[in-house]
C-alpha atoms as a printed R data frame, in Angstrom:
    type eleno elety resid chain resno       x       y      z
1   ATOM     1    CA   MET     A     1  85.979 154.636 52.560
2   ATOM     2    CA   THR     A     2  88.584 153.248 51.379
3   ATOM     3    CA   THR     A     3  90.803 151.735 53.844
4   ATOM     4    CA   ASP     A     4  94.252 150.300 54.227
5   ATOM     5    CA   LEU     A     5  94.798 147.137 52.341
6   ATOM     6    CA   CYS     A     6  97.868 146.163 54.366
7   ATOM     7    CA   ALA     A     7  96.184 147.061 58.165
8   ATOM     8    CA   ASP     A     8  92.639 145.509 56.632
9   ATOM     9    CA   ILE     A     9  94.361 142.150 56.114
10  ATOM    10    CA   ALA     A    10  97.002 141.851 58.558
11  ATOM    11    CA   SER     A    11  93.865 142.267 60.471
12  ATOM    12    CA   TYR     A    12  91.857 139.275 58.550
13  ATOM    13    CA   LEU     A    13  95.179 137.038 59.563
14  ATOM    14    CA   ILE     A    14  95.328 138.130 62.722
15  ATOM    15    CA   ALA     A    15  91.660 137.340 62.883
16  ATOM    16    CA   GLN     A    16  91.529 134.031 61.459
17  ATOM    17    CA   GLY     A    17  94.442 132.223 63.498
18  ATOM    18    CA   GLN     A    18  97.336 133.146 61.776
19  ATOM    19    CA   GLY     A    19  99.074 135.550 64.380
20  ATOM    20    CA   VAL     A    20  99.174 138.129 66.830
21  ATOM    21    CA   THR     A    21 100.054 141.599 66.872
22  ATOM    22    CA   LEU     A    22 103.502 142.890 67.924
23  ATOM    23    CA   SER     A    23 102.094 145.105 70.938
24  ATOM    24    CA   THR     A    24 100.274 141.663 72.318
25  ATOM    25    CA   TYR     A    25 103.551 139.136 70.802
26  ATOM    26    CA   LEU     A    26 106.003 142.510 73.153
27  ATOM    27    CA   SER     A    27 104.241 141.832 76.152
28  ATOM    28    CA   SER     A    28 103.415 138.472 76.054
29  ATOM    29    CA   HIS     A    29 106.033 136.071 74.035
30  ATOM    30    CA   THR     A    30 103.612 134.411 72.132
31  ATOM    31    CA   GLY     A    31 102.284 133.357 69.324
32  ATOM    32    CA   THR     A    32 103.183 134.689 65.980
33  ATOM    33    CA   PRO     A    33 104.067 139.062 65.124
34  ATOM    34    CA   ILE     A    34 101.934 139.761 62.003
35  ATOM    35    CA   CYS     A    35 102.996 142.963 60.786
36  ATOM    36    CA   TYR     A    36 102.608 145.497 58.029
37  ATOM    37    CA   GLY     A    37 104.362 147.714 55.832
38  ATOM    38    CA   TYR     A    38 107.762 146.895 57.606
39  ATOM    39    CA   LEU     A    39 109.907 143.977 58.556
40  ATOM    40    CA   PRO     A    40 110.854 144.542 62.852
41  ATOM    41    CA   ASP     A    41 114.307 143.243 63.193
42  ATOM    42    CA   ALA     A    42 113.121 140.950 66.305
43  ATOM    43    CA   PRO     A    43 111.179 138.527 66.432
44  ATOM    44    CA   LEU     A    44 113.203 136.371 64.236
45  ATOM    45    CA   ARG     A    45 110.042 134.535 63.343
46  ATOM    46    CA   CYS     A    46 107.234 137.007 61.957
47  ATOM    47    CA   THR     A    47 105.014 137.770 59.098
48  ATOM    48    CA   THR     A    48 104.740 141.079 57.460
49  ATOM    49    CA   VAL     A    49 102.616 142.184 54.587
50  ATOM    50    CA   TYR     A    50 103.563 144.831 52.142
51  ATOM    51    CA   GLN     A    51 101.451 146.663 49.305
52  ATOM    52    CA   PHE     A    52 103.020 145.797 45.547
53  ATOM    53    CA   ARG     A    53 102.597 146.473 42.578
54  ATOM    54    CA   GLY     A    54  99.192 145.786 40.887
55  ATOM    55    CA   THR     A    55  97.298 146.957 38.252
56  ATOM    56    CA   ASP     A    56  95.029 149.176 36.385
57  ATOM    57    CA   PRO     A    57  91.392 150.159 38.204
58  ATOM    58    CA   VAL     A    58  88.605 149.082 36.742
59  ATOM    59    CA   ALA     A    59  85.574 151.632 36.076
60  ATOM    60    CA   THR     A    60  81.829 149.828 37.258
61  ATOM    61    CA   HIS     A    61  79.016 149.829 34.657
62  ATOM    62    CA   ASP     A    62  77.306 152.712 36.601
63  ATOM    63    CA   ASN     A    63  80.608 154.771 36.845
64  ATOM    64    CA   ALA     A    64  79.736 155.367 40.647
65  ATOM    65    CA   SER     A    65  83.319 153.322 41.911
66  ATOM    66    CA   ASP     A    66  86.066 151.994 40.266
67  ATOM    67    CA   ILE     A    67  87.436 148.619 40.808
68  ATOM    68    CA   ARG     A    68  90.800 148.887 42.288
69  ATOM    69    CA   GLN     A    69  93.324 146.267 41.750
70  ATOM    70    CA   PRO     A    70  96.253 146.769 43.954
71  ATOM    71    CA   GLY     A    71  99.109 143.740 44.368
72  ATOM    72    CA   LEU     A    72  99.924 142.802 47.951
73  ATOM    73    CA   GLN     A    73 103.133 140.693 49.412
74  ATOM    74    CA   VAL     A    74 103.322 138.583 52.163
75  ATOM    75    CA   MET     A    75 106.533 137.950 53.742
76  ATOM    76    CA   VAL     A    76 107.364 134.578 56.244
77  ATOM    77    CA   ARG     A    77 110.484 135.379 58.149
78  ATOM    78    CA   SER     A    78 111.817 131.743 60.028
79  ATOM    79    CA   ASP     A    79 114.352 129.947 61.251
80  ATOM    80    CA   ASP     A    80 112.653 127.084 60.175
81  ATOM    81    CA   TYR     A    81 111.970 125.991 56.856
82  ATOM    82    CA   ASP     A    82 109.256 123.660 57.505
83  ATOM    83    CA   GLU     A    83 108.015 126.448 59.866
84  ATOM    84    CA   GLY     A    84 108.096 128.843 57.500
85  ATOM    85    CA   THR     A    85 106.609 127.108 54.408
86  ATOM    86    CA   THR     A    86 103.558 125.480 56.746
87  ATOM    87    CA   ARG     A    87 102.699 129.276 57.840
88  ATOM    88    CA   ILE     A    88 103.084 130.303 54.004
89  ATOM    89    CA   ASN     A    89 100.392 127.973 52.661
90  ATOM    90    CA   ALA     A    90  98.262 128.082 55.540
91  ATOM    91    CA   ILE     A    91  97.611 131.992 54.603
92  ATOM    92    CA   TYR     A    92  97.264 131.121 51.308
93  ATOM    93    CA   ALA     A    93  94.618 128.763 51.782
94  ATOM    94    CA   LEU     A    94  92.809 131.400 53.811
95  ATOM    95    CA   LEU     A    95  93.807 134.518 50.946
96  ATOM    96    CA   HIS     A    96  93.457 132.870 47.382
97  ATOM    97    CA   LYS     A    97  90.185 132.731 46.147
98  ATOM    98    CA   ASN     A    98  88.575 134.468 48.448
99  ATOM    99    CA   ARG     A    99  85.818 136.422 47.581
100 ATOM   100    CA   GLU     A   100  83.150 138.784 49.017
101 ATOM   101    CA   LEU     A   101  85.365 139.633 51.867
102 ATOM   102    CA   THR     A   102  84.199 142.636 53.928
103 ATOM   103    CA   LEU     A   103  86.859 144.315 56.346
104 ATOM   104    CA   ASN     A   104  86.728 147.729 58.077
105 ATOM   105    CA   GLY     A   105  84.106 148.961 55.676
106 ATOM   106    CA   THR     A   106  85.939 148.141 52.856
107 ATOM   107    CA   ARG     A   107  84.452 145.354 49.884
108 ATOM   108    CA   TYR     A   108  87.281 142.788 48.890
109 ATOM   109    CA   VAL     A   109  85.686 141.027 45.839
110 ATOM   110    CA   LEU     A   110  88.581 138.637 45.228
111 ATOM   111    CA   LEU     A   111  91.741 137.729 46.367
112 ATOM   112    CA   TRP     A   112  93.695 135.641 44.170
113 ATOM   113    CA   ALA     A   113  98.000 134.374 44.339
114 ATOM   114    CA   GLU     A   114  99.536 135.153 41.096
115 ATOM   115    CA   GLN     A   115 102.360 132.522 41.600
116 ATOM   116    CA   ASP     A   116 103.019 129.547 44.053
117 ATOM   117    CA   PHE     A   117 105.761 131.197 47.706
118 ATOM   118    CA   ILE     A   118 109.060 131.718 46.611
119 ATOM   119    CA   SER     A   119 112.177 131.110 48.714
120 ATOM   120    CA   LEU     A   120 114.550 134.348 48.863
121 ATOM   121    CA   GLY     A   121 116.975 132.203 50.445
122 ATOM   122    CA   TRP     A   122 118.723 132.415 54.142
123 ATOM   123    CA   TYR     A   123 120.365 135.804 55.402
124 ATOM   124    CA   ASP     A   124 122.341 136.802 58.536
125 ATOM   125    CA   ASP     A   125 121.436 139.877 60.385
126 ATOM   126    CA   GLY     A   126 120.962 141.034 63.480
127 ATOM   127    CA   ALA     A   127 118.240 138.817 64.703
128 ATOM   128    CA   GLY     A   128 119.884 135.223 63.575
129 ATOM   129    CA   ARG     A   129 120.262 133.262 60.703
130 ATOM   130    CA   ALA     A   130 116.724 133.539 58.982
131 ATOM   131    CA   LEU     A   131 114.442 132.321 55.932
132 ATOM   132    CA   LYS     A   132 112.209 134.769 53.945
133 ATOM   133    CA   ILE     A   133 109.750 133.258 51.724
134 ATOM   134    CA   VAL     A   134 107.237 135.309 49.776
135 ATOM   135    CA   GLN     A   135 103.887 134.895 47.915
136 ATOM   136    CA   ASN     A   136 101.914 137.805 46.199
137 ATOM   137    CA   PHE     A   137  98.699 138.184 45.988
138 ATOM   138    CA   ARG     A   138  95.837 140.561 43.551
139 ATOM   139    CA   ILE     A   139  93.336 142.209 44.831
140 ATOM   140    CA   MET     A   140  90.270 143.572 43.232
141 ATOM   141    CA   ARG     A   141  88.599 146.062 45.831
142 ATOM   142    CA   SER     A   142  86.370 148.726 45.868
143 ATOM   143    CA   GLY     A   143  86.721 152.572 46.304
């Protein structure tokens, strides 16, 4: 069974202490929410996990399953450059070169960063002046 990549990684980051669910944040206003698939309007400081371009699957030697290679993008939004880069670097440390991880029954063979983080710059929106920082990862997972 293949599970949702973004939900798996968001849950993993929360379990590793990198944030809280949006519902937890909304009920307590503590922590930094980690969402997947969308960037909420608030709070200004948050992390979002998106599925990103990947590459072709690799057939296994026994032809029983494929090793899929989706891409993953983690976006950090913050009103403080140092806080945002600290958060993206902590996520990098958890994900880059992580091997043989099982999340929700799906085997993640290898995760690795495709490049260093990228600052998308400052912008203004309804949440206030914010900075977006992204990190792209490649994933190898079974199923």
